[in-house]
Structures are given as structure tokens and as C-alpha cells.
PAMIBA-951317 format. One record per residue (C-alpha): x, y, z. Coordinates in steps of 0.001 Angstrom, whole numbers, plus 500000, padded with zeros to 6 digits. Each point is the difference from the previous one (the first is absolute). Layout:
<recs>
XYZ;...
</recs>
This chain:
<recs>
494452504628495326;502259498889502584;503699499508499441;502910498509501798;503819500395499764;503136500381501697;502026503296501296;502993499428497700;501476497851497329;499070496243500554;502436497939501995;499649497372497194;500965502270497233;503222499015498350;500375503213498346;499839503192502284;498877502257497365;496712501971499713;498575497971497178;501079496775501268;498189500712503398;496832500996498140;500085496910497911;500556497763503215;497066501755501681;497537499152497185;501530496296499691;499183499129503681;496438501257499694;500302503364501839;499010503406498707;501607502777501916;503453501105501231;501663502680502089;503213500959498764;502517501054502492;501940503205499640;502244499768503137;503509500751498982;500295503454498646;503329500971498429;499586503270498331;502520501939497734;499586503809499457;501978501314496809;499648502363497039;498621498776496853;502781498443497338;500630501504496609;497949497256498490;497210500336502314;499319503774499163;496790500511498155;498606496644500634;497221499173502673;500982498010503098;497851496938499408;501376499668496461;503813499758501085;501077496246499916;502014498626502895;499128502813502478;496958499611502492;499420503939500641;497267500502502483;500463503768500795;500874503086498013;501009503120501821;500722502654501360;496425500503501751;498027503218498871;500913503077502287;498086499824503221;498941496216499804;501622496993502069;499580497520497108;500880499895496454;497473500407497315;498757496386498678;499409501373496502;503703500398499608;499864496254499496;498406500410496603;501997503120498831;503166499908498098;503271500403502095;501800503267499845;503610501020501365;498126501464503110;498456496499500938;501082498113502853;499092496146499664;499672497266502853;500535496591498925;499245496771501978;501788496766499772;497038497466500456;500763496310499574;496297499579498528;500454502743497177;502890501594498388;498055502293497753;496405501416499363;499603497311497325;500300497235502314;497062501505502161;497850500422496577;500786496350499429;498889498870503493;496883502054499763;499017498406496680;500695496471501231;497988500460503134;497197501328498043;499950496894497690;500238497690502851;497438501862502208;502360500452502902;499394503262502059;503207501703501169;500490502255503162;503379501628501089;501219500054503506;502102502965500838;503187499841502260;499105498962503650;502425502412501631;498216503303499867;500531503163502267;498035503246499466;500397501422503407;503589499600501679;501835502348497366;499403502134496915;502699497852498293;498200496755500912;496814501520498995;501315501034496485;501396496469499568;496850498455500838;497711502225497745;502636499032496924;499589496474500725;496231500328499691;500423501842496813;502166497501498460;497565497090501195;497137501864498196;502117500438496931;500628496402499847;496588498964500672;498546502199497340;502393498330497465;498923496590501153;496176500646499922;499886499369503567;496801500588502036;501604501565503102;503079500809501957;499864498369503108;502040501478503244;500440501173503445;500219503643501325;502579499573502699;500298501135503478;497799502334501819;502622502487501030;499754502590502630;496626501377501444;496699498068500542;498357497748497623;497572502463498480;502944502317498895;501869497058498862;496824499107497712;499606503547498607;503723500141499214;499923496539498131;496676500797498241;501665503099498573;503048498056498689;497404497254498439;498050502802498204;503214501495498341;501005496528498725;496456499525498566;500228503093498223;503291498893498557;498586496734499022;497008501707498101;502517501607497755;501310496552498640;496868499774497781;498691496894501968;496907501061501557;499283496458501243;503262499554501927;499213499879503689;502106500455503035;499273497108502620;500925500603503396;500896496960502147;499546499743503532;502909499218502392;500474497278502901;502284502394501881;498230502453502415;502729502884499231;499325499834496292;496941501680498308;497412497624499030;497119499078502348;496716498827498498;498180503322500883;502812501978498416;500281498358496595;496170499990499540;500032503614500799;502542500774497825;498374498188497126;496724501919500548;501506503324500029;502399500003497180;499039498809496357;501950497310498528;501093498412503269;498984496388500876;500459497984503030;501919496703500155;498243497388502331;503378498052501116;498372497959502513;503200498694501352;501114503459500951;496722501060501571;500036496885501900;503290500925501333;499107503695500640;496755499058501834;500919496708501428;497228498141498531;499582496555498104;496664501078498315;498363496620500579;496598501512500496;498164499987496723;497798502975500888;503138502323500845;501741498851497103;497028500765497726;499511503481501441;503797500663499151;499555498841496485;497037502290499590;502086503063501184;502708499407497536;497803499286497166;497984503179500616;503259502039500249;501163498424496753;496941500761497916;498945496452499425;503379498304499725;502157498327502509;503772499623500035;501061497359502578;503441498923501055;500096496859502038;502825497824501632;500548498136503267;500765502106502992;501527499259503526;499945502755502414;500899499694503945;500963503545501385;498587503254498903;501970501184496703;501665496798499559;498492497372497154;501313498270497156;498396498655496716;499688496424499667;498782497235497268;496084500085500308;499739496547501683;502247500969502818;498324503468500848;497670501124502607;497393501348497613;498370497521497585;498875500338496444;496805497669500299;497667502603501372;501481502655497418;499166497469497295;496444499579501008;499692503993500073;501504500083496500;497536497382498738;497038502077501111;501444503258498556;498239502219497471;503105501863498943;503397499759498447;502986499140502018;503857499574499669;501661497439502539;503745500378500116;502188497434501954;502656501768502035;501154496708501855;503461498587499453;498613497463497628;498758502328497637;497984498467497037;499640496667502248;497693501638502368;498455501960497399;498933496759498322;499071498610503201;497813503063500773;498265499497496491;499189496272501088;498422501045503218;497850502505498092;498835497415497392;499065497628502975;498145502633501523;498382500881496748;499088496244499305;498287499794503465;498128503224499483;498809498627496400;498920496552501635;498080501733502804;498040502020497769;499419497573497228;499267496626501718;500337496827497845;496493498729498795;498795496588501268;500427497078497760;497517499360497046;498749496585501387;499007501394503528;496151501111500081;499699503610501203;497310500197502889;497212502457499353;496745501269501815;499364499524503534;502519497309500115;502895502156499098;501579499571503424;499661496318500206;502553497564498836;499678498627496403;498181496664499781;502250496848499418;499892498879496215;498145496719499633;502112496886499041;499679498880496330;497987496735499543;502100496980499809;499983498345496547;498871496448499443;502606497543499125;499839498932496421;498391496480499536;502030497486498592;498639498410496835;498418496730500626;501359497128497750;497422497936498081;499621496300501231;501905497488498101;498013497859497642;499245496640501085;501747497329498232;497622497780497817;500459496268500586;501396498330497103;497660498530497121;499297496193500734;501516497569497651;497858498052497592;498810496636501723;500150501231503435;496811500760501843;499570503435502113;499054499349503392;496534501269500812;499737503018502358;498565499270503489;496448501540500512;499834503033502362;498029499051503174;496819501815500143;499095502081502962;496643499567501730;497876503303499755;499094501582503284;496224499752500700;498026503194500224;499405501225503698;496463500216500949;498988503181501960;496484498643500887;498364501584497162;497788498355497284;500960500527496439;
</recs>
């Protein structure tokens, strides 16, 4: 199956709540949405008296995403504490998120998305930094923890995000350092009880940020539960390519599908780039990379795919991409299943199969119907003669002479 959806609540959605966004996605004919967990406003405090002895997910009016302190010798808190009753030694972290105020909102959004067949994913905060300082690294790890907790409550398929700057040293040292942090986050996500929750790493269009094509493919092959995101606009800006060659684009698709174990998570938008490291996302019709070739490849696919519109037009460009895909699918069907000839046209057979069909003889003309002949009018009889009057005699007909028999000189 292929799904289309926007990266965020639709622009046409009147209500900005989670349930309104999911309903609008379904009403416009889309079936996917990437929720944006961008602004993070955490609050760390001790449990209140009325919260003691209750589980964090059952407390109304509070969106608790982490319970500490972390175990001794560990950098991250224990995810199983989210399912245990709170004690006086607990330290809770709450979030203020405009899409949900408590865990029951997440549950209602999950059930609504399942009933409407809308697949949800969650994008973690964009600004992440794992290398500049220990405080920045701790803050980034916590943000990914909180995003994973929200994604698990929403029934999300994956947590999407970047890995930040390379930091000091060469690229191989930076890769090993960031891969270690990804393994640490994956172990923490497994403790949430969602074995199918994935960590999707997105490429970057900036050369100083981690995320080349080779790096994210290598990361997904080496670490279990990590999937690559084919963000075509970011790769085009990073590699300075427009991906107009179908063979090159098909090879790129095959690499990401193989690394994703038969699935594809595609993020698309228009892009304009001029100088190295300088680019901006635009609506699809104004970008340098066109979706027509992508739609043709999707029409020939034999795998599942999710296409997310990250352009400024969100759901409008998502519906436009779906329209281009349906056109490519109709062309493919018409090419493989040509229309049969009309029933009245004779089909050539035998040695004359290549010859043009003979013209059909014209039907014989019908004779005009005869008009009925009127019978002759009866002759008027002369009036009878009166008594005493003599009828004049008829004149005798002249007799014609008989022709003499010709003689041929023979005796009779």
C-alpha cells in the first residue's frame, strides 16, 4: 500500500487539536501524517500528594513523559518507571504540548487514527546537538526520550529525526560517536514495550551536519530498529543533483528499500539550491526536483511506501503528489491492458494477419415500393333509346386484304 500525508496538522484544519487533524487528513483522502514535536517546554518537579501511588499515564491533566532519577551508572532513566506507581523519591518531567494535555488524549488520537486507517509518525525537535558539550548531549537525549514516549502513546510507526553536527575529529570518528548514542536510544526505546517502534534517521542538506546518503544507509544496516528516510529534497541539496535520470533515481530507491527491509519512508518537497550549503524548501511546482519521475517509480513498485509532504503547502502538495501518482498508475494500467478492438471490426487471421482488413461491402439498395395501379374507370353506357326512335346502324369495319403466300420456287 502507498500512503500520502503532510508533515503537520493540515493548513485547512479549523481546529488545531490532534483529533481534528486526523479527521481532516481522512476527509481530504489522505492516509498518513507526520506530527511535529518541535517546541519543547519541560517541567521537572516532585509528585504531588494526590499523584502518589498512581501511574503516570493515569494522572489527568498532566503529560508525564519521564520518571527519574535514573538508575545508578546509567545516563537515561528507566522507561519501565512510566508504568509503575509514583513514590516520594520519584522525579517527574511534564510537557506542555498543544496537541495533547494528558495521556488520554494520546490514546484517543491512536484509536481515531486506527479507525480511520491513518498512519502516524512523529518528528523529534529539529535542533539537536550530541557533540558540542555534555549539557547539550544530555538535553538532546532527553528530547528523544520524550518524543519516543509520545510516539508510543500515539501508536506511531517511527520517531523521525536528525543527529546534529559532526563535531571534532574526522568523519569516521564522528560516525562511531553518533552511532553509540543511537544504540543507547534504541535500547531505551525497547523498554517502552513497543517492539515495532522504529528510529528513522533523516539526511541533511547542510554539509556540516551528519546525514549523507552513505552514512544513514550504513547506520540502518548496522543497528537494529533504525530506518533511513529518503528525503529527496535534502539529498538533492547535499549532492547538488536534480535526479532527472530515471536509472539513477531507481538505483537510489532500491538502496533505501533494501535498507528498510521492504518499506520506503519518502519525504518530498520542492527545493531551490544555489551555493553549497544554501537551500530552501519550496512548493513542489516551483522546485528544481520534480515528482513526475518519482510517481512513475512508485507506480511500478512492489513494496509499501509512505510519502510525506514537507513543502510549505502541506496537505495541498500531498494531494497533488497523490494525483500525479494516480495518473502514472493509470498510464501503466493502460499500457499493460490495451483496449480490445470494436466488435464489428473483423480480425485478420492466417497469412494475411499483417495485411489491412478488407473493406466491408456496401449493403444492396432497396427497390422503391411500387405504387398501386388504379383500375380503369368503367365506360359510361349510352342512354337507352326511346320508343319510336330508330338506332342508327353501326358502320361495317373495312376488310383488310390477306397477304399472298410467298413462293420460294418449290412445288407443293
